[in-house]
C-alpha positions, -999 to 999 in steps of 0.1 A, spaced: -115 59 213 -105 36 185 -80 8 191 -46 13 176 -41 -11 147 -16 -38 154 -14 -56 121 -11 -48 84 -24 -69 55 -3 -67 24 -20 -85 -6 8 -98 -28 -10 -126 -47 -14 -125 -84 8 -129 -115 20 -93 -118 15 -94 -156 18 -56 -159 54 -59 -148 65 -88 -171 90 -100 -181 109 -95 -148 79 -108 -128 80 -142 -146 103 -154 -118 104 -124 -94 74 -109 -75 68 -73 -83 74 -65 -46 111 -70 -52 114 -47 -82 134 -18 -70 125 19 -65 156 40 -59 176 9 -51 152 -5 -25 125 -32 -31 90 -18 -34 78 -40 -6 103 -25 18 86 9 16 53 -7 29 71 -25 58 90 6 68 57 27 68 42 1 92 72 2 115 68 40 118 34 36 135 44 7 157 28 -22 138 43 -54 149 28 -80 125 25 -80 87 3 -106 70 13 -114 34 -16 -127 13 2 -150 -13 -10 -171 -42 15 -199 -44 45 -213 -26 71 -198 -48 57 -163 -40 56 -172 -3 92 -184 -2 104 -151 -18 90 -131 11 100 -156 37 136 -156 25 138 -118 22 124 -112 57 145 -138 74 179 -128 89 210 -140 70 238 -143 96 263 -155 70 257 -125 47 260 -101 76 292 -117 88 307 -115 53 298 -78 50 313 -71 84 345 -89 75 347 -69 42 341 -37 61 310 -30 39 293 -13 68 268 8 48 255 -23 30 255 -42 63 233 -15 79 209 -16 49 206 -54 52 200 -53 90 173 -26 85 153 -49 62 135 -63 93 123 -37 117 129 -44 153 102 -67 168 84 -72 135 66 -105 129 57 -118 94 27 -141 88 13 -157 57 -22 -165 44 -30 -181 11 -55 -169 -15 -61 -199 -36 -82 -182 -62 -80 -146 -76 -114 -135 -63 -106 -98 -56 -88 -76 -31 -116 -79 -6 -114 -116 -7 -76 -114 -2 -81 -93 29 -106 -118 42 -80 -146 40 -62 -129 69 -92 -131 93 -79 -160 114 -45 -142 119 -60 -108 125 -85 -122 150 -102 -93 169 -76 -66 161 -81 -35 140 -59 -35 109 -42 -16 81 -44 -26 44 -18 -14 19 -14 -20 -18 24 -26 -21 27 -12 -57 15 23 -45 44 39 -27 38 71 -8 68 93 0 68 123 23 99 145 21 91 163 53 71 154 84 51 122 91 46 93 67 13 84 53 3 58 79 11 82 108 -11 109 91 -40 84 88 -35 71 123 -38 106 137 -73 109 121 -83 74 131 -76 82 167 -98 113 164 -127 100 142 -128 62 145 -146 42 119 -129 37 86 -101 60 76 -83 60 42 -60 80 20 -78 98 -8 -67 119 -38 -85 144 -60 -88 137 -97 -106 153 -127 -141 139 -131 -132 119 -163 -105 100 -144 -128 90 -116 -142 60 -136 -109 42 -127 -113 45 -89 -136 40 -60 -153 74 -55 -165 89 -22 -203 95 -20 -218 124 -1 -183 139 5 -180 170 28 -145 185 31 -132 199 64 -96 209 58 -76 178 49 -104 155 61 -133 145 39 -163 129 56 -183 107 33 -216 87 34 -202 58 13 -182 46 -17 -190 35 -52 -164 14 -71 -155 26 -106 -187 46 -114 -198 54 -149 -188 89 -159 -224 102 -156 -227 88 -121 -194 101 -106 -205 114 -72 -173 134 -63 -137 140 -73 -123 122 -43 -108 88 -51 -104 60 -26 -67 51 -29 -55 34 3 -38 27 25 -67 21 49 -71 18 86 -101 -3 93 -120 -16 124 -122 -53 129 -159 -53 121 -150 -51 84 -139 -88 86 -174 -98 95 -189 -77 67 -166 -90 39 -183 -124 36 -216 -106 28 -201 -87 -1 -213 -97 -36 -191 -96 -66 -188 -61 -82 -190 -51 -118 -154 -64 -122 -165 -99 -112 -145 -96 -80 -151 -91 -42 -139 -55 -36 -127 -41 -3 -144 -8 -12 -178 -26 -15 -173 -39 21 -166 -4 32 -197 9 14 -218 -17 32 -203 -7 65 -210 30 58 -247 21 50 -249 6 85 -237 37 101 -199 32 104 -181 66 99 -160 69 68 -133 96 66 -109 103 37 -76 121 43 -59 142 17 -25 131 29 6 153 25 25 128 5 37 120 -30 23 89 -47 47 68 -68 29 44 -89 49 12 -95 21 -9 -110 34 -11 -146 69 -10 -160 64 24 -175 50 38 -142 79 22 -122 104 38 -146 89 72 -141 87 68 -103 124 57 -102 134 88 -122 113 111 -100 125 98 -67 161 96 -77 162 131 -89 145 143 -57 169 125 -34 203 124 -52 220 156 -62 247 138 -81 221 121 -103 204 154 -110 237 168 -122 244 137 -143 209 138 -159 214 175 -167 246 167 -184 229 140 -205 201 164 -215 226 191 -225 244 166 -247 212 153 -262 199 187 -270 230 199 -288 
């Protein structure tokens, strides 16, 4: 039986150029999706499956301090909200830090790729299995379990490497890591390996490697062996491919979730609109009013 992952790695290094100008001084993790910072969705997902430590991979002290300040209790603020009887806001502030959650930090001094970023957490992760999430991909489930719980259920059954996957038309697969030798069994897709951003004529399947991932600790020992990919970077998917070549099982899961892409300003705007309309009846009515006026 696989060990339950105890730690999650959240790579937050980089300049976030696709979300400028706001990200000139503010990390994209603190841009808001339906009035909540993007990074909070990842932390809440981790809390749902009992993860007790999150490792932020940061690029500079300014980035680190933002996350340290946000995930540190603020007694003065909480007292102020209590005195002003702003109890709903107080509750939201207190829920920023899940009970018992620890936050750690590891520096990525050079932008050498997402696999290299994950490797920077090795000394903190030690011998534990772990989760990797990309914070600007938010997965929302309007019913049932969240995305990490769905992945964990498969991980406990299958072991090896387990990741969230999605299906895309063949022509879009050149943008993603693609599963090789994929065989579907319900929501699970067992694969023989991965290829990162294949040429159109070489696309092996319509199943894209998206993350999050639940990975055995052995991946940390494989990452130093990974050569730079076509993008000039050390990719996590290439480490997973190497592990698969050596016999480690790889299972993709077609999770019952909705992906909200927050990686660019345009995508974030769309995601905000979609999630707000899904969850806020008053805003749906207001938008309908606006549309009626605009169409007159």
